MARLUMLUM-462366 format. One line per field, with one value per residue (C-alpha): residue number from 1; residue in one letter; chain; x, y, z. Coordinates in Angstrom, 3 decimals, padded with zeros to 6 digits. Layout:
REM MARLUMLUM-462366
num: [NUM,...]
residu: [A,...]
chaine: [A,...]
x: [X,...]
y: [Y,...]
z: [Z,...]
//
This chain:
REM MARLUMLUM-462366
num: [1,2,3,4,5,6,7,8,9,10,11,12,13,14,15,16,17,18,19,20,21,22,23,24,25,26,27,28,29,30,31,32,33,34,35,36,37,38,39,40,41,42,43,44,45,46,47,48,49,50,51,52,53,54,55,56,57,58,59,60,61,62,63,64,65,66,67,68,69,70,71,72,73,74,75,76,77,78,79,80,81,82,83,84,85,86,87,88,89,90,91,92,93,94,95,96,97,98,99,100,101,102,103,104,105,106,107,108,109,110,111,112,113,114,115,116,117,118,119,120,121,122,123,124,125,126,127,128,129,130,131,132,133,134,135,136,137,138,139,140,141,142,143,144,145,146,147,148,149,150,151,152,153,154,155,156,157,158,159,160,161,162,163,164,165,166,167,168,169,170,171,172,173,174,175,176,177,178,179,180,181,182,183,184,185,186,187,188,189,190,191,192,193,194,195,196,197,198,199,200,201,202,203,204,205,206,207,208,209,210,211,212,213,214,215,216,217,218,219,220,221,222,223,224,225,226,227,228,229,230,231,232,233,234,235,236,237,238,239,240,241,242,243,244,245,246,247,248,249,250,251,252,253,254,255,256,257,258,259,260,261,262,263,264,265,266,267,268,269,270,271,272,273,274,275,276,277,278,279,280,281,282,283,284,285,286,287,288,289,290,291,292,293,294,295,296,297,298,299,300,301,302,303,304,305,306,307,308,309,310,311,312,313,314,315,316,317,318,319,320,321,322,323,324,325,326,327,328,329,330,331,332,333,334,335,336,337,338,339,340,341,342,343,344,345,346,347,348,349,350,351,352,353,354,355,356,357,358,359,360,361,362,363,364,365,366,367,368,369,370,371,372,373,374,375,376,377,378,379,380,381,382,383,384,385,386,387,388,389,390,391,392,393,394,395,396,397,398,399,400,401,402,403,404,405,406,407,408,409,410,411,412,413,414,415,416,417,418,419,420,421,422,423,424,425,426,427,428,429,430,431,432,433,434,435,436,437,438,439,440,441,442,443,444,445,446,447,448,449,450,451,452,453,454,455,456,457,458,459,460,461,462,463,464,465,466,467,468,469,470,471,472,473,474,475,476,477,478,479,480,481,482,483,484,485,486,487,488,489,490,491,492,493,494,495,496,497,498,499,500,501,502,503,504,505,506]
residu: [M,A,F,E,P,R,L,D,R,I,Q,Q,L,Q,Q,L,P,E,N,A,Q,K,N,L,V,P,V,Y,L,D,A,V,A,D,L,D,T,P,V,S,V,L,L,K,L,R,E,G,N,T,H,S,F,L,L,E,S,V,S,P,G,E,K,I,A,R,Y,S,F,I,G,S,G,P,L,K,V,V,A,T,G,E,G,L,D,F,E,G,D,P,L,V,N,L,E,K,E,M,K,H,F,R,T,I,E,L,P,E,L,S,V,P,M,T,G,G,A,V,G,Y,C,S,F,D,A,I,R,H,F,E,P,R,L,A,P,Y,I,E,K,Q,R,D,V,L,K,A,P,E,S,I,Y,M,F,F,D,T,V,V,I,F,D,H,V,F,H,S,L,K,I,V,S,H,A,R,L,D,T,D,N,L,E,Q,A,Y,E,E,A,K,Q,K,I,L,K,V,R,E,A,L,E,K,P,L,A,R,S,S,S,G,A,H,A,N,A,S,T,S,T,N,K,I,D,L,E,A,C,S,N,V,G,Q,K,G,Y,E,G,F,V,T,K,L,K,E,H,I,V,D,G,D,I,F,Q,A,V,P,S,Q,R,I,A,V,D,L,P,S,H,V,K,A,L,D,L,Y,R,Q,M,R,A,I,N,P,S,P,Y,M,F,Y,L,E,M,G,E,D,F,Q,V,V,G,A,S,P,E,M,L,V,K,V,D,H,E,R,I,V,E,T,H,P,I,A,G,T,R,H,R,G,K,T,D,A,E,D,D,A,L,A,Q,D,L,L,S,D,E,K,E,R,A,E,H,I,M,L,V,D,L,G,R,N,D,V,G,R,V,A,K,P,G,S,V,R,V,D,A,L,M,K,I,E,K,Y,S,H,V,M,H,I,V,S,V,V,K,G,V,L,R,D,D,K,T,V,Y,D,A,Y,R,A,M,F,P,A,G,T,L,S,G,A,P,K,V,R,A,M,E,L,I,C,S,L,E,E,E,R,R,G,V,Y,S,G,S,V,G,Y,F,S,F,S,G,S,L,D,T,A,I,A,I,R,T,I,V,V,K,D,K,K,V,Y,G,Q,A,G,G,G,I,V,Y,D,S,D,P,Y,A,E,Y,M,E,T,V,N,K,L,G,S,A,I,R,T,I,E,K,C,S,T,H,L,A,N,V,Q]
chaine: [A,A,A,A,A,A,A,A,A,A,A,A,A,A,A,A,A,A,A,A,A,A,A,A,A,A,A,A,A,A,A,A,A,A,A,A,A,A,A,A,A,A,A,A,A,A,A,A,A,A,A,A,A,A,A,A,A,A,A,A,A,A,A,A,A,A,A,A,A,A,A,A,A,A,A,A,A,A,A,A,A,A,A,A,A,A,A,A,A,A,A,A,A,A,A,A,A,A,A,A,A,A,A,A,A,A,A,A,A,A,A,A,A,A,A,A,A,A,A,A,A,A,A,A,A,A,A,A,A,A,A,A,A,A,A,A,A,A,A,A,A,A,A,A,A,A,A,A,A,A,A,A,A,A,A,A,A,A,A,A,A,A,A,A,A,A,A,A,A,A,A,A,A,A,A,A,A,A,A,A,A,A,A,A,A,A,A,A,A,A,A,A,A,A,A,A,A,A,A,A,A,A,A,A,A,A,A,A,A,A,A,A,A,A,A,A,A,A,A,A,A,A,A,A,A,A,A,A,A,A,A,A,A,A,A,A,A,A,A,A,A,A,A,A,A,A,A,A,A,A,A,A,A,A,A,A,A,A,A,A,A,A,A,A,A,A,A,A,A,A,A,A,A,A,A,A,A,A,A,A,A,A,A,A,A,A,A,A,A,A,A,A,A,A,A,A,A,A,A,A,A,A,A,A,A,A,A,A,A,A,A,A,A,A,A,A,A,A,A,A,A,A,A,A,A,A,A,A,A,A,A,A,A,A,A,A,A,A,A,A,A,A,A,A,A,A,A,A,A,A,A,A,A,A,A,A,A,A,A,A,A,A,A,A,A,A,A,A,A,A,A,A,A,A,A,A,A,A,A,A,A,A,A,A,A,A,A,A,A,A,A,A,A,A,A,A,A,A,A,A,A,A,A,A,A,A,A,A,A,A,A,A,A,A,A,A,A,A,A,A,A,A,A,A,A,A,A,A,A,A,A,A,A,A,A,A,A,A,A,A,A,A,A,A,A,A,A,A,A,A,A,A,A,A,A,A,A,A,A,A,A,A,A,A,A,A,A,A,A,A,A,A,A,A,A,A,A,A,A,A,A,A,A,A,A,A,A,A,A,A,A,A,A,A,A,A,A,A,A,A,A,A,A,A,A,A]
x: [026.889,028.049,026.406,027.273,028.736,031.122,031.373,034.778,033.454,030.473,032.881,034.759,031.568,030.498,033.601,032.907,031.784,028.752,027.464,027.792,024.019,023.100,021.889,021.219,023.142,021.598,022.854,021.887,022.111,021.783,019.703,018.543,014.893,014.287,011.611,009.929,007.753,006.921,003.485,004.856,007.341,004.513,002.429,005.304,006.261,002.760,002.052,001.200,001.358,-001.542,000.436,002.249,002.932,003.867,004.925,005.747,005.445,004.339,004.866,007.670,010.754,013.692,013.314,009.840,009.627,012.982,012.220,009.474,009.463,007.899,007.661,005.685,005.665,006.581,008.566,005.631,002.392,001.450,-002.186,-003.678,-007.217,-010.288,-010.326,-006.712,-003.623,-002.724,-005.530,-003.556,-001.441,-000.269,002.963,003.934,003.612,005.337,008.306,008.677,008.724,011.081,013.738,014.479,015.517,018.444,020.351,023.788,023.586,025.762,026.987,026.809,023.191,021.762,018.072,015.350,014.489,016.019,013.481,011.013,007.433,004.980,001.307,-001.343,-002.534,-006.224,-007.617,-009.318,-005.931,-005.915,-007.920,-004.680,-002.661,-005.398,-007.493,-010.127,-011.238,-011.733,-015.384,-016.359,-014.730,-016.010,-019.591,-019.170,-020.169,-017.298,-018.440,-015.151,-014.323,-010.651,-007.714,-006.802,-003.357,-001.522,002.233,003.953,007.654,009.757,013.452,013.486,012.391,012.826,013.830,013.201,015.449,013.556,016.486,018.892,016.192,017.581,016.497,018.081,016.986,017.776,017.657,019.256,021.788,021.475,024.551,023.370,024.382,027.246,027.528,027.728,028.699,025.493,023.401,025.048,024.242,020.626,020.269,021.762,019.337,016.383,017.683,018.104,014.572,013.250,015.393,014.101,010.515,011.290,012.810,009.613,007.085,004.060,001.098,-001.801,-004.203,-002.244,-002.769,-006.085,-008.202,-011.007,-012.668,-015.897,-016.694,-020.091,-020.328,-022.580,-021.724,-023.591,-022.574,-022.065,-024.859,-022.921,-026.012,-027.369,-024.143,-023.089,-023.361,-024.730,-025.814,-025.872,-028.366,-026.402,-023.070,-024.455,-025.875,-022.347,-021.160,-023.955,-023.377,-019.619,-020.034,-022.101,-019.156,-016.835,-019.112,-019.146,-015.333,-015.146,-012.944,-011.405,-011.790,-012.972,-012.856,-015.941,-016.210,-018.592,-018.051,-019.312,-019.647,-020.338,-020.122,-016.845,-017.644,-016.985,-014.467,-012.459,-009.558,-008.045,-004.826,-006.879,-008.162,-004.605,-003.468,-006.397,-005.860,-002.172,-003.102,-005.771,-004.550,-000.731,000.361,003.422,002.300,000.914,000.333,-001.106,-001.336,-002.565,-003.352,-005.138,-007.409,-010.311,-008.563,-006.607,-005.876,-005.270,-004.300,-002.992,-002.396,-001.034,-000.132,002.693,001.765,005.290,008.729,011.901,015.046,018.433,019.580,016.643,014.908,011.176,009.015,005.322,003.406,000.134,-002.376,-005.481,-007.349,-008.915,-010.185,-011.240,-008.982,-009.756,-010.807,-008.094,-004.662,-006.014,-008.910,-006.535,-004.234,-007.193,-008.484,-005.038,-004.846,-008.377,-007.419,-004.320,-006.272,-009.217,-009.075,-010.975,-008.673,-005.554,-006.700,-007.537,-004.177,-002.151,-004.041,-002.964,000.621,000.689,-000.756,001.955,004.650,003.234,003.133,006.704,007.775,006.580,009.451,011.958,015.019,014.279,014.812,014.982,011.385,011.104,008.694,010.659,007.833,004.711,001.476,002.576,000.055,000.203,-002.052,-003.556,-005.938,-009.198,-008.187,-005.428,-004.306,-002.277,000.741,003.411,006.470,007.342,010.596,012.499,015.339,014.225,015.374,017.937,015.480,012.727,012.155,010.439,007.457,007.278,007.378,004.555,002.392,002.993,001.724,-001.102,-003.682,-002.967,-004.453,-005.741,-007.994,-009.015,-009.016,-007.917,-007.638,-006.993,-008.394,-011.587,-012.188,-011.875,-014.320,-016.901,-016.170,-016.524,-019.776,-021.228,-019.878,-021.675,-019.180,-015.530,-013.251,-010.935,-008.074,-009.329,-007.402,-005.027,-001.707,-000.011,003.742,006.806,009.087,012.475,014.945,017.490,015.307,013.682,009.966,007.827,004.035,001.238,-002.168,-004.745,-006.783,-007.696,-007.760,-009.931,-010.433,-011.475,-012.887,-015.094,-016.200,-017.059,-015.255,-015.104,-014.056,-014.122,-013.468,-013.836,-013.103,-012.092,-014.961,-014.290,-016.392,-017.606,-017.939,-020.917,-022.587,-023.303,-019.829,-018.256,-020.372,-019.320,-015.666,-016.039,-017.750,-014.776,-012.340,-014.286,-014.145,-010.894,-012.124,-015.462,-013.846,-011.345,-014.109,-016.247,-013.425,-011.889,-015.228,-016.033,-012.581,-012.202,-015.759,-014.973,-011.683,-012.291]
y: [013.500,011.801,012.792,010.538,010.879,013.730,016.694,015.694,012.260,013.828,015.948,012.782,010.965,013.897,013.462,009.828,009.334,007.244,010.166,012.817,013.061,012.841,015.968,014.619,012.774,011.254,012.515,010.530,010.262,007.004,006.799,004.143,003.120,001.316,003.775,004.523,002.649,003.562,004.728,006.902,008.480,009.288,010.787,013.076,014.126,014.832,017.563,020.635,018.748,017.641,015.268,012.254,008.598,005.375,002.312,-000.854,-004.610,-006.548,-010.009,-012.312,-012.706,-010.338,-009.850,-008.398,-006.979,-005.385,-001.701,000.829,004.265,007.431,010.949,014.138,017.562,016.748,018.976,018.959,017.125,016.170,015.223,014.269,013.784,015.552,019.256,019.267,020.834,017.569,015.350,012.862,009.781,010.124,008.260,010.755,013.535,011.526,010.632,014.283,015.376,012.587,013.689,016.552,014.044,011.715,010.558,009.043,005.590,004.995,001.390,001.705,002.918,-000.278,000.460,000.232,003.942,007.134,009.465,009.526,009.900,008.122,007.778,005.949,005.467,004.608,001.746,004.317,005.499,002.418,004.486,006.351,003.150,001.326,003.924,001.265,001.465,005.236,005.242,002.622,004.402,007.823,006.490,005.330,007.498,009.058,008.510,009.235,012.382,011.870,012.605,009.836,009.772,011.574,011.397,013.197,013.955,013.441,014.284,013.642,010.305,008.204,004.592,001.950,-001.094,-003.793,-006.215,-003.911,-001.951,001.325,004.155,006.436,009.997,010.720,013.938,014.939,017.596,019.081,018.795,021.156,024.216,026.691,026.209,022.515,023.284,025.260,022.495,019.984,022.162,022.518,018.732,018.431,021.029,019.076,015.982,017.854,019.208,015.659,014.463,017.299,016.274,012.654,013.618,015.336,013.318,012.135,014.439,012.649,013.998,012.011,008.677,007.867,008.190,010.726,011.403,012.863,009.879,008.256,004.969,003.268,001.581,-000.480,-003.563,-002.874,-004.293,-005.238,-005.736,-002.307,-000.420,-002.288,-000.522,-003.673,-006.098,-009.875,-010.000,-007.487,-009.216,-012.637,-011.021,-009.901,-013.494,-014.883,-012.360,-012.852,-016.642,-016.163,-014.341,-017.141,-019.779,-017.716,-017.730,-013.960,-014.189,-016.836,-014.960,-011.626,-010.004,-007.943,-006.181,-004.644,-001.532,-000.678,002.862,003.886,007.121,007.678,007.748,011.247,010.000,007.856,009.117,007.460,006.730,004.922,002.661,001.999,001.073,-001.303,-002.836,-003.274,-005.249,-007.535,-007.975,-007.744,-007.969,-007.655,-004.198,-001.922,001.697,004.922,007.856,011.220,013.582,016.418,016.612,014.837,012.203,009.206,005.743,002.924,-000.565,-004.024,-005.531,-009.054,-008.600,-006.893,-005.275,-004.744,-004.186,-003.118,-003.141,-001.481,-004.520,-003.943,-007.171,-006.935,-008.900,-009.594,-011.927,-013.272,-014.225,-016.240,-018.896,-018.134,-019.950,-018.557,-019.313,-022.332,-022.129,-024.634,-025.515,-028.801,-027.124,-024.482,-027.143,-029.018,-025.871,-025.157,-028.670,-028.347,-025.089,-026.579,-029.599,-027.583,-027.936,-024.687,-022.692,-024.272,-023.561,-019.960,-019.462,-020.970,-018.738,-015.684,-016.891,-017.157,-013.652,-012.406,-014.104,-012.461,-009.012,-009.303,-010.610,-007.409,-005.485,-008.196,-009.424,-012.500,-015.691,-013.950,-014.535,-017.236,-018.479,-018.503,-019.899,-021.677,-022.109,-021.546,-020.969,-017.642,-017.070,-013.811,-012.892,-013.819,-015.690,-017.732,-017.507,-019.355,-017.213,-017.439,-015.302,-014.229,-012.396,-011.086,-008.690,-005.291,-004.639,-001.899,000.150,-000.008,002.134,001.476,003.377,000.909,-001.949,-000.364,000.105,-003.493,-004.839,-002.366,-003.224,-006.632,-009.567,-010.794,-007.710,-007.590,-010.953,-012.558,-011.468,-008.388,-005.580,-007.393,-008.464,-004.843,-003.702,-006.111,-005.202,-001.488,-002.054,-003.944,-001.818,001.525,003.270,004.004,001.927,004.770,003.676,000.082,-002.363,000.411,000.624,002.201,002.530,004.510,005.465,006.168,008.910,006.141,004.550,001.644,000.966,-000.957,-000.984,-003.009,-003.692,-001.554,-004.371,-004.890,-001.108,001.505,004.922,007.737,010.659,013.514,011.745,008.509,005.175,002.979,-000.648,-002.824,-006.446,-008.740,-012.252,-014.140,-015.560,-018.611,-021.157,-023.167,-020.340,-020.517,-017.084,-017.464,-018.816,-015.943,-013.416,-014.967,-014.749,-010.966,-010.938,-012.807,-010.394,-007.411,-008.965,-007.304,-003.852,-004.298,-005.643,-002.772,-000.167,-001.929,-002.636,000.794,002.481,000.355,000.585,004.334,004.966,003.239,005.058,007.737]
z: [018.020,014.818,011.573,008.654,006.122,006.932,004.602,003.233,002.252,000.501,-001.511,-002.492,-003.432,-005.551,-007.738,-008.647,-012.277,-011.277,-009.194,-011.889,-012.402,-008.699,-006.911,-003.390,-000.723,002.421,005.778,008.855,012.621,014.567,017.725,020.178,019.806,023.103,024.289,020.973,018.506,014.910,016.034,018.858,016.426,014.029,016.831,017.811,014.286,013.002,015.562,013.488,010.166,007.968,005.726,007.181,006.538,008.271,006.278,008.158,008.273,011.301,009.835,010.983,008.830,008.430,004.685,005.014,008.501,009.261,008.611,009.308,007.677,009.107,007.728,008.310,006.684,003.054,000.696,-001.689,-002.399,-005.952,-006.583,-009.942,-011.165,-012.453,-011.633,-010.426,-011.988,-013.717,-015.048,-017.149,-016.506,-012.876,-013.607,-016.310,-013.770,-011.033,-013.237,-014.231,-010.583,-009.493,-011.989,-009.584,-006.880,-007.637,-004.590,-004.118,-002.535,000.522,000.958,004.738,004.560,003.111,003.611,000.957,001.079,002.502,000.913,-001.927,-003.082,-000.780,-001.577,-003.547,-007.098,-007.478,-009.540,-011.766,-013.068,-015.313,-017.808,-018.603,-019.075,-021.028,-022.922,-023.755,-020.134,-020.017,-021.234,-018.637,-015.700,-016.725,-016.566,-012.969,-009.995,-008.077,-004.489,-002.707,-004.695,-003.933,-006.255,-008.679,-007.101,-004.326,-003.769,-000.909,-001.410,001.719,001.970,005.728,007.199,010.318,009.665,012.328,012.278,014.165,014.084,015.947,017.847,016.565,014.346,011.816,011.175,007.533,005.566,002.255,001.343,-002.114,-004.312,-007.064,-005.068,-004.926,-001.166,-000.261,003.323,003.822,002.232,004.568,007.596,006.464,006.311,009.800,011.136,009.730,011.499,014.788,014.509,014.201,017.105,019.259,018.480,019.360,022.711,023.845,025.854,023.948,024.462,026.163,023.544,020.952,022.673,021.042,024.201,024.141,027.468,026.098,023.908,023.807,025.702,023.136,019.874,017.301,015.393,011.707,009.546,006.424,004.284,005.224,004.518,001.356,-001.987,-003.671,-000.943,-001.149,-004.010,-006.051,-005.529,-006.355,-009.497,-010.418,-010.072,-012.240,-015.035,-015.047,-015.182,-018.346,-019.921,-018.819,-020.394,-023.606,-023.655,-023.192,-020.077,-017.823,-014.552,-013.143,-009.701,-008.750,-005.392,-002.894,-000.775,002.694,004.042,007.648,009.582,011.414,015.155,016.479,019.057,016.606,014.515,011.464,013.350,016.004,013.229,012.091,015.586,016.010,012.566,013.352,016.456,014.994,011.418,011.215,007.580,005.340,004.207,006.917,005.965,007.283,004.877,006.112,003.237,004.966,007.981,006.256,004.133,005.393,004.011,006.492,005.418,006.275,002.860,002.502,-001.152,-003.002,-006.313,-007.617,-006.162,-007.978,-005.858,-006.355,-008.366,-010.781,-009.749,-010.508,-008.079,-007.555,-005.198,-006.638,-003.941,-004.769,-002.856,000.516,003.604,006.965,009.937,012.080,015.717,016.704,015.321,014.026,012.253,010.886,009.420,007.969,006.294,004.847,003.408,002.056,000.356,-001.274,-002.523,-003.903,-007.697,-008.278,-005.993,-007.506,-011.056,-010.181,-008.503,-011.357,-013.782,-011.789,-011.482,-015.277,-015.503,-013.121,-015.200,-018.305,-016.661,-015.366,-018.763,-020.426,-018.814,-017.859,-019.722,-021.857,-019.902,-016.522,-015.370,-012.720,-010.044,-006.783,-004.648,-005.843,-003.901,-000.309,002.492,004.357,007.373,008.646,011.445,009.688,006.550,004.920,001.299,-001.333,-002.292,-005.009,-005.856,-009.418,-010.255,-013.270,-014.155,-015.462,-019.021,-019.565,-021.632,-018.998,-015.890,-012.583,-014.009,-016.901,-014.393,-012.420,-015.518,-016.585,-013.263,-012.598,-011.490,-010.040,-011.897,-008.539,-008.400,-012.069,-013.865,-017.106,-019.809,-017.730,-019.904,-020.920,-017.328,-016.196,-018.875,-017.488,-013.870,-014.561,-016.448,-013.464,-010.601,-010.707,-008.396,-009.091,-006.912,-005.972,-003.721,-003.415,-005.659,-006.675,-004.854,-001.844,-001.460,-002.461,-005.331,-003.743,-004.664,-005.355,-008.030,-006.190,-005.912,-003.428,-003.605,-002.049,-003.501,-001.693,-000.160,003.509,003.358,005.040,003.481,005.816,003.862,005.027,008.243,006.409,006.636,003.534,003.176,000.072,-000.894,-003.880,-005.048,-008.166,-010.225,-012.414,-014.325,-011.325,-008.787,-006.454,-006.057,-002.343,-001.561,-003.477,-001.587,001.731,000.682,000.425,003.830,005.328,003.697,005.032,008.495,009.549,008.483,010.232,013.390,013.353,013.254,015.868,018.313,017.954,018.519,021.572,023.165,022.791,023.896,027.187,027.837,030.391]
//
């Protein structure tokens, strides 16, 4: 059994000048992953734990889809929001907590994350970044009653490498100790505990099948379970177009939310597994933050990423068509989307907004558009996607980069702050997780977050889904409403299929 790095190498690394301020070092063990999947690992690790996560990508392409990350039983959980220990800017609190975790980077362990803070930040947290929005958000009803942010701190994770079909179990030894050998042994013991859990057979009760389930299920009536309905959403569009005509804004992104009861035989992880099958996406995530609160998502869109080279990256997505029934129809719809003047104008507007946001924290002259207006296809819809990058300035942190990008222009509008004022005055309910972000801040200083869209929130036996669309000068209210219906399609199908399938498993 070969743990890496060895103790003598850690002692050498500790003496290097660049590691003088580091207080952690990753220790890892390689294992074969031919009989396990990320989901099976999560099922084994979460036994007896109420807080877990799974981050993965199920899209083709090595750059996006190579790794999956799994963790359970965090060191600590930090939640912010009204009535909690910390009610202010969640990033201020997160940055303060993260200063206690600074890890040495191992060249041979070239993975995006070996440990860090994993969780979500809700859309409503923008009131701390842009105080002008606070009065609007505070007037909205808080339906979910969830913390404004939750971050779970994991020093032990399992990393799947889908290219080499292997996994690494990683933990961290503390360097700020008088007994490094003991700290090293403690990290090894954490790794062995995880390996022991992985070697056990998967309990049948974890499989997602529930023998006592009802055998009946109902189709979801979107109009009946929407918080605004078709008439209300089309009213949003009409009012926002008036502001566009008046020159108040160029674009805004309203939304509608659906809420249904969670079937008694369905668990949040069942929803994730179904969503993973029918809507594979670049950002797949399952966050378990207690027995009655989970966030499940298949987001196509990055909010912001900062890698170890301090490259800031964002992927604006705007422009949508439903998928075709045949390849020919699919190609025709893609061409129609790319030639649609309204969709092109909306997308270019959001690319410019992304360039502006990246430019707020990037070195002068470093902002560039690496890909412009490419088509990406998903299970129910296709989108126009671009890639904007820049180099983070020396005086800026990953938290500054996050603030600059949050929330995404594709979920707010332009000008961003005024658009959000109008959205929050129209939408009577706080958005919560929707259109916020899900992802991680690593102990090594990197950041990778997705926009919380195509996301299901499970809270107190209720299932919530939400979707919106960009409104511009020539938007048609009915067409915009139907765009949100199409976007909600994957969430609705996930709930319906999961309920039906599990109800019939005996």
